[in-house]
C-alpha positions as CSV (number, residue, x, y, z in Angstrom):
1,X,121.1,80.3,136.9
2,X,117.6,80.9,135.8
3,X,116.8,81.1,132.1
4,X,114.1,83.4,131.0
5,X,110.9,81.9,129.8
6,X,108.1,82.9,127.6
7,X,104.5,82.4,128.7
8,X,102.1,81.4,126.1
9,X,98.6,83.1,126.6
10,X,95.6,81.2,125.1
11,X,92.0,82.0,124.5
12,X,91.2,78.6,125.7
13,X,89.7,78.5,129.4
14,X,92.6,78.1,132.0
15,X,92.7,74.6,133.2
16,X,95.0,75.3,136.1
17,X,98.3,74.5,134.5
18,X,100.7,77.3,133.2
19,X,102.2,76.6,129.8
20,X,105.7,77.9,129.2
21,X,107.6,77.8,126.3
22,X,111.6,78.1,126.9
23,X,113.2,79.7,123.8
24,X,116.6,79.0,122.5
25,X,119.3,81.0,124.2
26,X,116.6,82.3,126.7
27,X,115.3,84.8,124.2
28,X,111.9,85.5,122.8
29,X,111.4,84.4,119.4
30,X,111.5,87.3,116.9
31,X,108.7,88.3,114.6
32,X,106.0,86.6,116.9
33,X,102.6,87.9,116.5
34,X,101.5,90.4,119.1
35,X,98.6,88.7,120.0
36,X,98.8,84.8,120.8
37,X,96.4,82.2,119.7
38,X,95.7,79.9,116.7
39,X,97.0,80.8,113.3
40,X,93.7,80.0,111.5
41,X,92.3,81.8,108.7
42,X,90.2,84.5,109.5
43,X,88.8,85.3,106.0
44,X,87.8,83.7,102.6
45,X,91.5,84.2,101.2
46,X,93.0,82.2,104.0
47,X,94.7,85.1,105.6
48,X,95.4,85.0,109.4
49,X,94.4,88.1,111.5
50,X,98.0,89.2,111.6
51,X,98.3,89.0,107.8
52,X,94.8,90.8,107.5
53,X,96.1,93.5,109.9
54,X,99.3,94.0,107.6
55,X,97.2,94.4,104.8
56,X,94.8,97.0,106.5
57,X,98.1,99.0,107.5
58,X,99.4,98.9,104.0
59,X,95.9,100.0,102.6
60,X,96.0,102.6,105.3
61,X,99.1,104.3,103.8
62,X,101.5,102.7,105.8
63,X,105.1,101.3,104.4
64,X,105.5,97.5,104.6
65,X,108.2,97.8,107.4
66,X,105.7,99.9,109.6
67,X,102.9,97.8,108.5
68,X,104.8,94.5,109.8
69,X,105.6,96.5,113.2
70,X,102.0,97.2,113.7
71,X,100.7,93.7,112.8
72,X,103.5,91.8,114.5
73,X,105.9,92.1,117.5
74,X,109.0,93.2,116.0
75,X,110.5,95.0,119.3
76,X,113.5,92.8,119.1
77,X,114.2,92.8,115.5
78,X,116.6,95.0,113.6
79,X,115.5,97.2,111.0
80,X,116.9,95.0,108.3
81,X,115.0,91.9,109.5
82,X,111.8,93.9,109.7
83,X,112.3,94.9,106.2
84,X,113.2,91.6,104.8
85,X,110.2,89.9,106.8
86,X,107.9,92.6,105.7
87,X,109.3,92.1,102.0
88,X,108.5,88.4,102.1
89,X,105.1,88.9,103.5
90,X,103.9,91.6,101.2
91,X,105.3,89.6,98.2
92,X,103.6,86.2,99.2
93,X,100.8,85.1,96.6
94,X,97.9,85.4,99.2
95,X,99.0,88.9,100.5
96,X,99.8,90.2,97.1
97,X,96.5,89.1,95.5
98,X,94.7,90.6,98.7
99,X,96.3,94.0,98.2
100,X,95.8,93.9,94.6
101,X,92.0,93.1,95.0
102,X,91.7,96.0,97.5
103,X,93.5,98.4,95.1
104,X,91.1,97.5,92.2
105,X,88.3,98.0,94.6
106,X,89.6,101.3,95.6
107,X,90.1,102.4,91.9
108,X,86.5,101.1,91.2
109,X,85.2,103.3,94.2
110,X,87.1,106.3,93.0
111,X,85.5,106.0,89.3
112,X,82.1,105.7,90.8
113,X,82.7,108.9,92.9
114,X,83.9,110.8,89.7
115,X,80.9,109.6,87.6
116,X,78.5,110.6,90.4
117,X,80.2,113.8,90.7
118,X,80.2,114.5,87.1
119,X,76.3,113.8,87.0
120,X,75.7,116.2,89.8
121,X,77.8,119.0,87.7
122,X,75.9,118.3,84.8
123,X,72.5,118.3,86.5
124,X,73.3,121.7,88.0
125,X,74.5,123.2,84.8
126,X,71.5,121.9,83.2
127,X,69.3,123.4,85.7
128,X,71.0,126.9,85.4
129,X,71.1,126.6,81.5
130,X,67.8,125.1,80.6
131,X,65.3,125.4,83.5
132,X,66.7,128.9,84.5
133,X,67.8,128.2,88.0
134,X,69.4,131.1,89.7
135,X,73.1,131.2,89.6
136,X,75.8,133.8,89.6
137,X,78.9,134.0,87.4
138,X,81.1,132.6,90.2
139,X,79.0,129.5,90.5
140,X,79.0,128.6,86.9
141,X,82.7,129.4,86.6
142,X,83.4,126.9,89.7
143,X,81.0,124.2,88.0
144,X,82.9,124.8,84.8
145,X,86.1,124.4,86.5
146,X,85.0,121.2,88.3
147,X,83.7,119.7,85.1
148,X,87.1,120.3,83.4
149,X,88.8,118.6,86.6
150,X,86.5,115.6,86.0
151,X,87.3,115.4,82.2
152,X,83.7,116.5,81.0
153,X,84.9,119.4,79.1
154,X,88.0,119.3,76.9
155,X,89.3,122.2,74.9
156,X,90.3,121.4,71.6
157,X,92.3,123.6,68.9
158,X,92.0,122.6,65.5
159,X,94.5,124.0,62.9
160,X,94.3,123.5,59.4
161,X,96.9,124.6,56.6
162,X,95.3,126.7,54.0
163,X,98.5,127.3,52.0
164,X,97.7,126.7,48.5
165,X,100.0,123.7,47.2
166,X,99.9,121.4,44.2
167,X,100.7,117.6,44.3
168,X,104.1,118.1,43.1
169,X,105.3,120.3,45.7
170,X,103.6,118.0,48.6
171,X,105.5,115.1,47.1
172,X,108.9,117.0,47.0
173,X,108.3,118.0,50.7
174,X,107.5,114.5,51.7
175,X,110.7,113.1,49.9
176,X,112.6,115.8,51.6
177,X,111.4,114.7,55.2
178,X,111.9,111.0,54.3
179,X,115.4,111.6,53.0
180,X,116.1,113.7,56.2
181,X,114.6,110.9,58.6
182,X,116.7,108.1,56.7
183,X,120.1,110.0,57.1
């Protein structure tokens, strides 16, 4: 009876010999990378190509399990195994720091885009208000709403109690509130 074998493909030139790796019980190893080759770091953080592919998939909006399936060969793995391996990979220090750094970079980029957008809104409103550039009410309203969305304009309502009271009445009111709070 012939046992199934797994042929390992290499990036090195073919020397005429076929390298075959027999797996235990004749099955392919679960969770092996889709592409073969050395597991050498490909970036400054020490991540392999598969780990980097996993990170890119997560940063692209995929869940951990889907990212794992995209980066690794999980064809023969159960959903629970994929989930377990994806969790272990995502929470490893190298991967976690890579994802955290990428998220910080993304947030910084979004901040810069908001600032740039805010500058354009202010510049356009200055053009309309100061230089007398032509604009209709719809355009000004759109700029106002965009400015509010960016946090440029904040509506504040200030209230002031103008009820005439003396110091004794204020003291009595404060004592009542304290007694109520104290129980």
